[in-house]
N, C-alpha and C positions, 0 to 999 in steps of 0.2 A: 302288848304285841299284836303286829300286822296277823290278817287270817290267813291260813297254812293251808296252801292251795294244795303242797304235796302229799302223798299218802305211801304207805307202806305195804311191801307183798307180805304174802304169809310166811316167807322164808328166810333164812338169811346163811351165809357159808361163815365156818370161823375157821383160819388157821393158826396152826399151833407149832413149836417145837415139841421135839418129841422129848426133850427132857427138860426138868423144872429148871427155873432160873437158878435154884440157891446152888446146883451141882456146878454152876459155872463161878459163883461166889468162891470155892472150895481153890482155884485156880488161882486165883488174888495173889497169894502168899506165893513167893517166887523161892521158897526153900521147900513147897510141898508143890509145887508143880509136874518133877516127874513122876511122884506116887500117886499121885491124883488122875495123871495119864495110863501109868500102869494099871489104876481099877478099872480106868473107863476103857483099856481094850482088854478086859477080862470079857468084858461084853461079847457075846458072842453075835450079837446085832450092830455091835459099834464096825466088829470089823468086815462084813457085810455089807454095812452101810459106805464105809470106806471104801470096798474094791468097786461098786455101784458107783462112788462118783470120783475113785480115781486111783485103778488096778495098779499103776505103774509105784503109785504110795506103801501098796501091801507089798510090793515085790522089792521097793527097796528097805523094806523094815527088816522084810528076811537078808537079801544080802548085806546087810549091816550087821549080821547075825544079833537082829533085836529079837530073837526067841518068840514067833509069835505063839508059837506052842505051849509054853510059859509065861506068857505074855509080859515081859520084863524090857524097860527101856535101860539100858545100859549108859552111864553119866560119863559118853565120852566128849571129846570137847573139841573135836576136828569138825569144819567148817560144814560141810555135808550132813553131818548129825546133827548139829548146831540150827539147819535149814530144816531137816524132819521134824527136829520140836518143834518148829514151829509153825510147820503144815499142820501138824499136829493137835497143836493149840486150837490154834483158828478152826478147824473142823470140829472142835471140842463145843468152842465157842459158838459155832453155827449150830451145833442141835441142840443148844441150852439156850439161845438167844434170838435168833432168825426165825418167823410164822411165815412166812416165806415159802411155799411148796417146794422142796428142795428132794426127789429120792425115799431116802428112809430115815432123812435128816429131823422134815418137819412135812407135813401134811394139812389135811381136808377135813373138815366136819361140817354137817348141815343143824339148823338148828330153827327153831319158831317161833314168832313173837306173843309174850303172856304178859300176867299184870307185876310179873319182879325179875330180873335177872339172873337167873340160878345157871351156875354149868358146870357141871361137877361129871368126872369119871369116877367110877369104884374097879374098874378090869385093868391092871396093869399093862395086860397084852391081849385086849380087845381091839388091837387097830387090822385093819386087814390093809391087803397089797393090792397092787393089779403089777406085773412086769411085762414088757413087750422087747421086741426086739426094735432096735433103734430105728427111726424111719427114714434117716437118712441112709443106710447100709440097705433097706428095703428097696429105695430108690435107686442105689445101683444095682441091685438084684436085675430090678425092673428092666434099664438103661440094656445091661449086659446082655437081657434075652431080645430085647429091641434091636440090637445090633445083630444080634445074630437070626433073625426073623426066619431070613430065604429056609432057614431048615426046618421052618415049621411050615407042614403044607396048605395050612386053614386058616391063617395068619388074616385077617383082613387091615384094610388099609385107610386112611381119611385124609382130606387135604390137613395141613398144618393148621392149626387153632387159629394161630396168626393170621394166618393169611389175609393178605388183602391187593390189590391190584391200584398202582398210582401210573397212569402213563400205559407203556410196554413194559411197565416192571413187574410182577411179581414180590411183595415184599413178604419177609415173616422171621420168627425171631427161632432161631434155632440154642436147643440147647447143647451146655458140653459138661459133661461131667467128668470128674478127676479123683482123685483117693482123697482129698481135701475138702472139698466144695464144690457146688451145682455153680453153672457159669452162663448168660446166655449171650449170643451175640445176634445184631441183624442181622440176614442174609438176603439177596433177591437171584432172581432167574427172568431171562427175558421171554417174553409171551408172546407165545406162536399158537397159531391153531393147535398144534399136537399138543401140547401143553395145558392148556384151555381149556382142551375135552380131555385128558385126563383128570385133571382137578374135578371138572363137573362129574365124570364116574365114581374119583372116588369119592364125591360124599354120598354114595348108597351104601358107603364101604364094603366092598366087596375083597376077594382075596387074588394073589398076584394071577392067577390061569384068567379069574374073570376079567379082570384090570387088560389084561393082555388081549382074551380075544373081545374084548367090547369094544379095545381100538381097530382090530382086523375088523371087524363087521362095517365098520365106517371105512377102514381106509385097506380095500382087501387089496390090493396088489404089495402093503408092506410086506415085509418078511419077519416071518413070528419070532425068531431068535433076536433078530436086529430092535422089534418092539420092546421084547421081554428085556434086553439090556437096557433100552430106552427108561423104562418104567422103575428098574432095578437104580439106575441114574439120579432120576429124583428122589426116590426113598431117600437115599444113600446122601444125598444132599438137604435132606429134613423137609424137603417140599410136600410129599408125603410123609404119612408118621405110621407104625404098626401099631394098631389097634390092641395095646397089651394094657390095660385102665389098673392101676393103684391110686383108687379113691384116698385122702386123707379126709373126710366127711363120710359119717355112716357108721359104719362097723371098722373096729379096728384094722388098722391098714395092714398089719401080718397075714389077719385073717383074710381079708380082701384080697390080699396076691395069693396066696392061696388057693383062693376059689381061681382066681386069674391063671394061675400056670392051670390047676385041673383041667381047666376048660381047652387051654393051649395046648393040651398033650403033655405039658411038661410036669407028668406023675411020678419022677423018680425025687426031684426038685420038690414037689410038694408034698410027700411022704418025708422026704427030710426035714423039712420048717415045718410039719402038721408035727415030728413026735418030739422036734425043738419046743414048739410050742406048751404040749403037755408036760414036759418037765416042766415048764416054766409054771406053768398052772399050778402045777405037783409042789412047788415051792415055793407058792404065794399060799398053798392052802397050809400048809405045814409052816407057814408065819415065819421061813426064812431057810439057809443053809449058810454052808462056808464057801468060799471062795474058789478051791477047788472043784466045787460041784458046777460053780461058773465057768472057770475055766477047762472044763471037758468040755462044755456046749462049746467055748471060743475055736478049742481044737478041732471039733466037729466042723465047724464053721468054716474053717480055714481051708478044708479039701474043696470045698464048693468054687469055680470060676471067677469070683470076686474077692477083693482086696477086703480086708477087714481089721478092722482098726478094736483090740481089745477095751480101750479106753474108750470106745464111742458103740456099741452093741448092744449096750443091754438100757431097759428105760422104766424108770419105779417110780408110781404116783403112792401116795400112801392115806387112806381112810380112817381117821379117827372116828371110834364109837363111843358117844357119851351117854352115861345115863340119864343124865336133864340139860337140856343144854336152851335156855329159852334167855331173848332178852326181852328186859322189859318193856313196855308198848310207852311208859313216860321218857323212858332215854328215847327210843329210835325217834318217837313225834320232838321233841327238843330237838335231835340231830337234823331230822327236817326244817325245823324254825330256823334253824342256821344256816341251813342250804341256802334259803331263801334271803336270808341277811346277808349273807356272803355275796351273794350275786349281785348285790347292789353296789357291793365294796368290788368285785373285781374290775379291773381292767376293762378298757372295751379292745375288741379284738378287731382286729379288720379282715376282712374277706381275703383267704390264701390263694382266690381266685381272680383278684383285681386286674392285676397283668395280662391274664390270661383274658380276660372278659374284653380288655381294651384292643386286644388283638385279634379278639375273635369277630367284633364286633366292627373293625375295622376288614375285615375279610369280606364274613360271614352274616351279617346281621340280617336277623330275621329268618335266616337259615338251619334246619335241622341236616346234620352232616356226620354221615357216617364216623363215628370213636375211631377207628383206625386210621382213617385221613386226616381226622383235625388233628390228631397224635402224630403224626408222621413228621420224623423231625427235619426233612428236609422241604416239603412240599407242605406240609400242614404249616401249625403253629407248635406241636412238640410242647411236652412238660418234662423237659429237663431242660440243663444249663449248657449244652454242648452248641455250637453253629450249626448251620444248616450245610457250608460248604462243605463240611468233614463226611458229609450222609453219601451212601447210608451202611459204609463200612465200619463207621464207630460209632455213627448215631444211635441214642438208645443204650447207650452203655452208661454205666455210670463212673465217672472216672474222677469222683472225689470232690468235683465241682458242686453236686446235686444245690440247688435254691431254689427252684421256683417251686411256687403254694407251700412260700412259709407263712403263718398265720404274722400280723404286726401286732403287738400291743401296747396299747396308749393309758398312762399312767391315769390311775386312779384319784383325782386331786383330794375327796374329801378323806380318804383312807390315806393317804401320805400327809395332809394335814394331820387330822387325830393323831397319828403315832407319831409324827414329831412332837406334838406336842406335849401327850403323854409321855417320852423317851426323859425330856425336859424338865419335867416333873420328878420323875423314876430317881434321875441324877438329884435332884434339891433332898429326896429321900431317900438316898442310898437304898432303894430297894433294884432285886435284879428280877422283877418280874412285874409285865405291864399288863395289871386287871380292866380289860373293860366288860360292861356288861351293856344287852343287846339293844333295854329301852334309852340306853345314851347315847347309843350309836344309832337306834331309830331320828331321833331329834336331831342328827345333825345329818343324815339322807334328806337329799332334795325331793327324790318321789319317792314312792312306795314301790317294792320290789313288784314286776311284772310279771306273773303268771309264763308270758309267752317267752319269758326272755331264758326257760330251760325247758330242756326236750321231754317227749314224754317217758324215756326209760333210761334213766342213768344209774349211778352206783356211785354209796360212802365206804368210804375205807376210814375205817376206827380202831384204834387199841383202846381195853379199854383198863382203869386204876383205878384202886383206891389207897384214899391219902390216910393221913394220921389217923384222923375220926372215921375213917371207915363212909366216907362220904366220897360219890362217883367222881371220878375223873374222867375226860375221853380228850384222847388226842385225837386228831382228825389229822390224819396221812393225806386225804385229798378225794377228790371226786372222779371219774372217769365214766366212760361213754361219750358218746350214744353209742348204745345202750347198756345196760345193764348186764350184758351177756361179757363185753369185753374181755373181764377176770377170770371168768367161770366155764366157759366154753370145752377150752381143754381137759378139765377134770369132772366132764359131763359122764364122761363111760365109764366112773369108780362108782355111779348110785345112781342106779334107776328113777329114784325118787329124787333127786337135784335135776335127772333128764326131762324129768314130767318136769317139775316147778319152775325151770329157765325156758322152756317151752310154750308153758303157757303164759309167763309173763311177757313172752316177745308178742305172745297173741295177743294180750291187752296192750302188747304199743301199738303194732299194727290197726288194730282196730278203732286206733284215733283217727286214722288216713288211710280208709279204707278203697279211696280210689287208685291207691299207689299198688304197688310190687314193693315189700323190703324184699332185697334177696342177698343170700352171704356169697362174701367173695371166695372163690375156691381158685387158689396159686399157689403153687410152688416155688419159694422166693428163690433166689440167690441163695450161699451158705451153706449153713447146717440148721438152718431151722426148722424140718419136716416137724421133728417132736411136737413146736410151739403150734403150729397150724392143725392135726388132728384132732379131729371133734364127731360128735355125731353130726349125726341131721337136726338142725335147728330151726328151719323157717322150711318154707314151701317152693322157693324155688331159691337155684345157685345161679350165679356169675361167674362160669368156669373159663379161666384165662390159664393156657399152660400147666395145664392139670387134669385132673379124671373126676366126675364126680358120679354115684350107685345113684341118683336120682332119676327117672323118667325122663326123657329126650324134652318131653314138652314141659317139663319143670325144670329146665336147665334154658340157661340164657349164654349165647355164645356172644363174644364181644363184635362180631359179625352184624347182629341183630340192633345193637346197641347203636341210637342217634343223640349226638348233644346237639343242644341249642341254648343258645343265655335267654331267660325270661325274668322280670322283676332283679335285674342286678344278681342273678344267680346260675351258676353252670347248671343244668338239666341234662337230665337223660330220659329216654325213648325207647321204647321197645318195639318193632316196629312190629313183629308178630302178635304180641301181647297186647300191644294196643294199649298200654299203659306206661306213665311215669314209674321209670326204675328208683328206688333208694337203697344204693351199696348198704352193705354193712359186714363188718368185720367182727365175728363174734371169739377172738381168741386175742394174746397177747402179744401177737406177734409188730416188732418195731417196723413197720414200714417207709417209715421217711428217713432211712439209713440204706445205697446200698441198693435200693430196688427200682426194677423197671418203670418208666413212666408212666405205661399201661396201668401197672397196680397202685401205682402211688399216686394218680389221677381219682381212680375209684375211690381209696379209702379216701381222699380232701375232702369229697362232695359233701357228705356229711357236714364235712366242718364249717360251712357258709352260712348253717341254718342255728339254734340253740344249742348252748352248748354249758356243760354244768360247770360248779363254779371253780375259777381259778386263780386261786387269790396271787397275788405277787405281793412282794415286801420293798419298798423304797430301796434303791440305791443306795443310800447313807447307809441304812442298817446292815447290806450284803457286801460293803466295805468297812464296819466298824471294828475294831481289834475286839470287844463285846458286843453284844445284842442278849437284851433281857430276852425270857419267857415272856410270850404273849399270849394272852386266854381271853376271851368271850365268856364271861359266866363259868362255868364248869371245862369248856372246852378249848385244850391248849389247841393253837394254830401253830407254834414255832416254841423249839426248843430252844432254853440258854446255848449259844453260840460262840468261843472263842474261835479267831484268828489270828492264829502265832507264827511268825519265821521259821521254819524249820529250822534254822541255823539255828536259833535260841534253844528249842527241841533237842537239837543233837548234840548242844555243848553238855548235857545233862549226866550224859554218858562219857566214862572217865575209866578204862579197864575193865569193863565186861560187868560195872557195878554203874549206882547212879549216885553224884554228888548231890550230900543232903543238904547242904548249902543251897549248892547251884536251885534245887527243886523245891523249897522254901522261897525263896526270891523269884522263882516264876510266879509260882500259886501265888503270890505276893502282891506282885504286878499286876497279873488278868484276872485275879478271884478263881484261879481256875482247879477245877476239884479231881479227887482223884481219880476219879474212876468215868470215863469218857468212850461216848463213841465217835467212830469216824468211818466216811462212809465213802467208796468210790462207784460211781454208778451207781446201781440198787445194791451194792453190797454195803453192807454193814457189818460193824463188829465192835461188839462192848472190851475194853482194853484200860487195863487198871496201870497207871504209868507208873506207879510205885515196883512195880516188877519188871526188870531188867526185859527178860523177854518179850513181856508187851512191849515194849516200849522200841523195842528192835524189831516189832513186826509196825510199830507203827509207823518208824521211817521208814522200813523197807516200802509201805504200801503207800508213802506221800512222796517217794525217791525223787519223782518228775517235776512236784510242787516245791513253791518257793513259797506260799502260804501255805499252811494247812488247819484246816476249817475243823474244828471238835464240839460236838454237842455233849448233854447234859445225856445222862443214862437214865431215860422214865422207868423200865424195868426194877434197875437197881432201887431207885427211890420210893417207888411207890408199889405197893401189892395190887395181886392181880386179883380179879374175880372167877381167873379158870383155875380149877383145883383135882389134883387128885384124891385117892382115897386116905392117902396119909396126910391130907392139908397143904401140899406144895404148890405151890403158884405156876401157872406157867404161861409165858410171853403170848399175847395173841394180836391178831388182827381180823376183825366183822366186818366180811362185807355185806351190806343191805343194799338189797335192789329197789331203787324208788322209780313212782309211776307219779306222772303230773297231766291230770285229765284235763288241763287249763293250758296244754302246750299247743302250740300253732300246730294245723293240721298243714302236710302236703299237697299241696297245691298246684296244678297250672293253669293258664289263664288263655293258651291256645287254643281255638276253639276246634280246631280239624287237623291233627299233627299229620296224621296220613295224606292228607292234602297237600301239602306243607313236602312232606317228603318227597309226593310224586311228583311237587314242581321244578323241581331240582335240573329236570332233563330243560327246561326255558333257558335261555340265552341271557346271563343275568351278568357279566364282565364285559363293557366295554371297553377297550384299550384305546391310548392315542393313534388318530389314524381310520377308528370306524365310523359308525353313522354317529355316536355320541362323541362331541366333545367336553372335555371337564377340566377347569380352569381354576386351580386356587391362589387367590390374590391375599399377600401375607403385608397385613398393617395393623397398627392399632383399631380399636373399635369404631372412633370418628372420622379419621383418616378412611376407611373401607366403606365405611355407611356415605361419607360424602362425595366418592369416587362414584359409587353406585348411581344415587339418586341425579346427581349434575353430570357425569361426564359419561358415563356406562350407560346410563337408562338411553341416552340422546343416541350412542353410538348403534343400541340393540332395536331402537325407532327406525333408528333409519336405514338400518341394515338387514331388516326382516322378512327380506325376500331369500337371504342366503340360508335361511334354517327353520324348521316348523314348529317349534316350541322350544320353549327355555323355562329355567327357573333354578334359584339360588337357594343357597343354606348357610347359616352363620357356625363356624366351628372356632371349637380352640383345642390343638390338641400338638402341643400343650399352647404355641403362638395364636395366638388371635388373625381367622383369616374369613372369607368368605370363598364356598365352591358354587361359581357358576356354570352350568349345565345347559350346552346345546343340542337338538336333536334334528339332523338334514340329510341330505346328501353327502356322503363323505369329502368327494371333491369339493365340493362350493365350503362347508366346514372349514377344511385343512387347505386346501388353497385359495381361497378369498379372505373368510369370517377370522380365521389367527393373526394373517398378517395385518387387518387392519386392530385387531387387538392387542397386538403387541407393537403397534405407532402409535397406540396408543398409554402404552401402559410401560413400553423399555424407558422413555424419558423419565417418566415418573420415577421408576427404581433407579433409572441413573442419578436424578436429582434428589435421593434420599426419602420423596416423598410416600413409597410403598417400599418394603422389605424384601420382599420377590416375588417370583410367579411361577406357579409349576403347574406341568400339565401332569394330568393323574388319571388312572383307570376310574370309570362309574361303574360301582356295584349296586346293581337293583335291591334294593331290599322286596323283594317277589313276595315272602307269604306274611309279612308286617302291612301290607296293604294290598290283603283280598288276592292276592296268587297270581296268576298269569295271563286270567283273563281281566283279571282288573286291574292291572299295573299301568296299562297305557291310557286305560280313562285317569287315572289317578296323577298320573305325570303331565295331562291337561288340565288336572284342577291344582297343580304345581305352578302350570304356566298362570292361570289367572289370577292365583294369589300372590306371585310375586311382584305381577302386574299391579295389582291392587296395593300393596302394603308398599310400592317404591315410589307411587302416585301420592300414596296418603303422607309419608314421609318427608316428599317434595312438597304439598302442599301445606305440611304444620313447618317444615323450616320456613319456607314464603310468608306464612304468615303468624310465626310464632306464637300458634295454637297447641294443646294438648291435645291430641288426636288417638295416642298408640290404643292406650287405655280403653277407647269409646270404639276406636276398631276393633281391638280383640272383643269385646264385648257383643258388639253388632255383627262381627264374622262370624262367633261362637252361634247366635242365635240364629241368623239368617241361615245358616250350614246345615243346623238342626229342624226349622223349618222346610227345608226344601226335601230334608231326607222323611220328611212325615211324622216330626215327633210332635206328641203332645205338651201340654207345661207339666203333667205328671212325667215323660216319659226326659223330655226335658231335667228334670230335677233328681232324678232317680240316675241319668251318666252324669249330671255333674257332681251329683255327692259322692259317687264312687270315685270321680276324676282328683273331687278335692280331698277326700281322705286317703289317697295314694301321696299325696304330696304333705298330707295335714302328719302322717306317720313316717315320713321323709326327715321332716325340719321337726320333730319331736313335739307336737302341738300339746301348747299347755293351754290350762284357763285365760294365763295375761294376754296369750297370742289371739286367742278367738278375741277377747274382749279389743284390741286394738286392731283387729280386721274388722271388728263393728264400728267401729269410731271413724273406719278412714270409709267405710261405705257410706257413714251416715253425710259423708262430705261430697259423697259423689251420685248420692241415689237420685237425685232431682233431674240432675244431667242424664243420669242412664234411663231413669224411665221418659223423659222428653224425647231419647235418641229411638226409645223401641217405639213410640208411639207416635214419630215423624217418620221415621225412616221409607214408607209407603207412600207419604204425603205427597203431591205431586206439584212444586210451584216452578213458576219463571226462577231461574238462576241467577239473580245480581250479583255482579261483581265483590262485593263487599261481603256478601252473606255465605261465611265457610263453612257451617253446616250441610247449606244446601249442594254446595259443592264436594263437598265429604258423602254426602247421603245420595248424589249423582256416580259418583265412583262405585259406591256400595254395589247404588243398583245395576250395573254397567255389569260389574264381578258377578252377580247373580244369575245375571241372563245368559250371560259364557256360559256358566258352567254348567246351568240346567241339563244339556243332553247328556254330559258327562254322568252326573248326580243318576239320571235317569236310567243309563245303562247299566249301573252300577247297583240300583237296585232290580232290575230284570237277573241281573248276576244269579242276586240275594233271594231268588224266586225259580232258577235254574238249575237243571240238574249239575252243567260243571259247579256251578257254586262259588263260595266265598272261601276261603281257608282260615276265614275269622269272620265272627260275628261284626255286625253294622255299627254296632257301640263301638265294639274293640276296633275299628278301624277308623270312626271318627275320631275318636280319642287321640289317636294317631295323627290325623290330617291336621284335628287342632292345636294340635302338642309341635307341629310344622311350621303352621301359622304363628304362634307364638313366638319360635324360634328364629324367625326372621322378621317380626316386629320390635322385638325388645335388642335394643344394642348389648344389655349386660344381663346379668343375674338373670338368665333366664328362667330358672325354674321357679326361683322365688318370685317372679311377675307370674306364674301361671297359677300360682298357690294361689295368689291375690287376685287372680282375674278368677280363679273358679270359683271361689268366695262368696265374690262380687255376684257373679249370676246364681250361686247356688242361693243366695240371703232373696235376689231378685224374683228367684220362679218360688221360692218357697211365700214369701209374700202374695204373687199372684195366684197362688194354689189356693192360701188360703183364702184370701179376698172371693176365689172363686165358689169355695166351698160355704162364704155367709151369704153369698150373693141371692 
């Protein structure tokens, strides 16, 4: 087995249902179902749990004379009664089967790591619970107060958190609260000096009087009543918002709201809520109460001026107390080793930002752009599917077509072939289990698992079982992250020790990348998901977007402080105030991918560009098979046995409320279907016995919209669980195990001075047609475009050189091959004289089909990439000289049929580094860095290094000769190609020397450069190779950098030994 580089933390979280699995077995007998339900309903905890989950269900029981007081279910056969029974059956299954926390049906506990697994509880009623007011209701209260803010004399106001300006507009997102859900809409206000001044005043959070008086101090002739009305208008439009905080991080939101109410003078409302919270606390201390007590609280809250729904009023979480709760370290370490192995079998995940990066580089390459600006749907790039022509009224709204940012999976060929082979062998053996071994899989894998492919922190979710021999079986439910807190955050309020452990775990994650800031995303999402996002403060910093935070202001990061840039093919965030890269994190299980604002989704997607936990995918043929076997590696179950059966065949089993035995037997034989199965819809999984007509009805109801019904074997029914109570009864379980990876890649950035790059935004960088830059795209095949450049276009350039100051070209494929040729000069000369001459040359070639098309375009200067505002003009002079050198060399190569490209690439880089004062040691260091980057990009192997060495051996003599003869001045003979070649390089070198000296001066001056000299040279060298090589530019760069590194290494070695 390969070395295990993952480690576990000292704690884990165990999720279990409230009742043992054996209670569920009682439901399997159709004749006993009602008796079982009667017995279950006799438990007071059952009625309380049902009320908290569905008050209407308890009410229906009463309305149907189900005599809750006697806990009897009458055997009526009406349709409503059948539905009621089905609901009760599903809730009982939920309480016995599902470990996912849900009110009083299931909860969490904590444990540690020890020498062996042992999980026991001898106290049947030792669980604790916490009941809070529903967060959505609290948010509705806050919104009501906000709308009546003018009644509060000391209410403070602030600019809308999402406010940003584009052109002559302020744009911002406005919250709309309805009875059923929270929604957002994008709004805008025209900017004038009065609005702008009030926005600036509001940054200090003044009250209404201070806002009005502050305005009057500047505009002394204004009427106070009109000013106050104007301010209130901006508040009603949500451009300015009342500062009435309801934070969902930190203390419990209901307590936080009481603090806010007290501070804003809403004492009666604060007292009412305090009394209710005290009552809920008393209920929790007494371990429950009857539904009538909750109804009394509901009736009291109905008197408040906010609509309240009884079914969405209370939110209860359960905490399980175990006498012993330990996972064996051998078990945990085996799970860690499997995580590494499975990562090698996972499909490759495409960058979810690939399309965004393409668009960003087209518009802003090298720039640091304010987040709000870049995500603006109309003027920026956006991060949702709407088209900008609908903006600003509906842009930013999720209208059901949200598709941006979806990761693409590529299949893992090794895994697919392995399963396909084993599936065939299983068919021969007649087995319904594919049993694989770790050792066998390692022999199939081309490369050993790379520790950098997994994040620094993530979570394993497993369920623990024991087979018939008492040996451990582990069902791998999956991995989550980064980080490990995703499934833990919202439950940290239940237990101080859990909160402490999670915080310490996240500190360990952060310690591996000390140069960045990890920040929690704090946002109130659309819909009713406020309960999911409520959690304590888990990190030192929070990104606050359309939400509140109780952290000090210096620890809050507003969206207005964040800048976006693209580097190393990744989207990154920079805090201008904190002067650090920011890594967003969401330590709760909210599903941000559906129905979310683009900004929120954007922040959450950023970590998905980096190392991810294993995401194992099964081949499509398995997903479509009528039956797929259980799949195991060692003692770990990756997938249960699965049946995919047409719903019509299942429906045909029923006749007159009973199951036809012959039809059931035939179906079982056809599919080898088991009696007891599970069915899942989303994350709702229930176990059913298909011999029971009521449960078959449930199955048909759950699958009513499906043509094919997917059923799985029930592992809790087949195997024992190590989680026991004092009577030896087993409980289904799910263990959440935090994992640390100390060998993960660190978060880094390569931009030397982001603040200088941000300051450079004021420099003119976009030059449209008609300006001092003429930018022309010429589309055709690689060879055709190059021939045009060297034969006809260059002749015109030399002939008409008085019409412009400088020029350069770049090769592109976006996606069609073309060159972009750019000229700088007086606009009248460029557009009045040069462009007609270019058209006269190119238009006939387009008409004749020699060229595909030509286009005028906007030239976007990559200011930051090339050293900043003070350096860009000097770099453009380098581009001018380089374009001439490359064009002349390509022309010479074509005329002499010689191989000059690789020689020019190597000599150009070497001579450029000489001009910048690089020693041989400096050259080796830079070329090693450049070469290693390309090696990583092309997944370098020993074989690749060997082949590169062989290629270098073929040209080494020529490379050494060029390096030694470049400065040897000889009379140039017409037949001496090398001397012609060397002469071109010397001319280029002399021409660029003044620009090089200017750049070096900037490197030593106060104005400085926005990047290091080495970073700048890397970009200049890259552009030279872009111009030089007709195709496969990056592949050629790998080879050129490798050749030069070998040359410098040999020279350095000779120097050391001389």
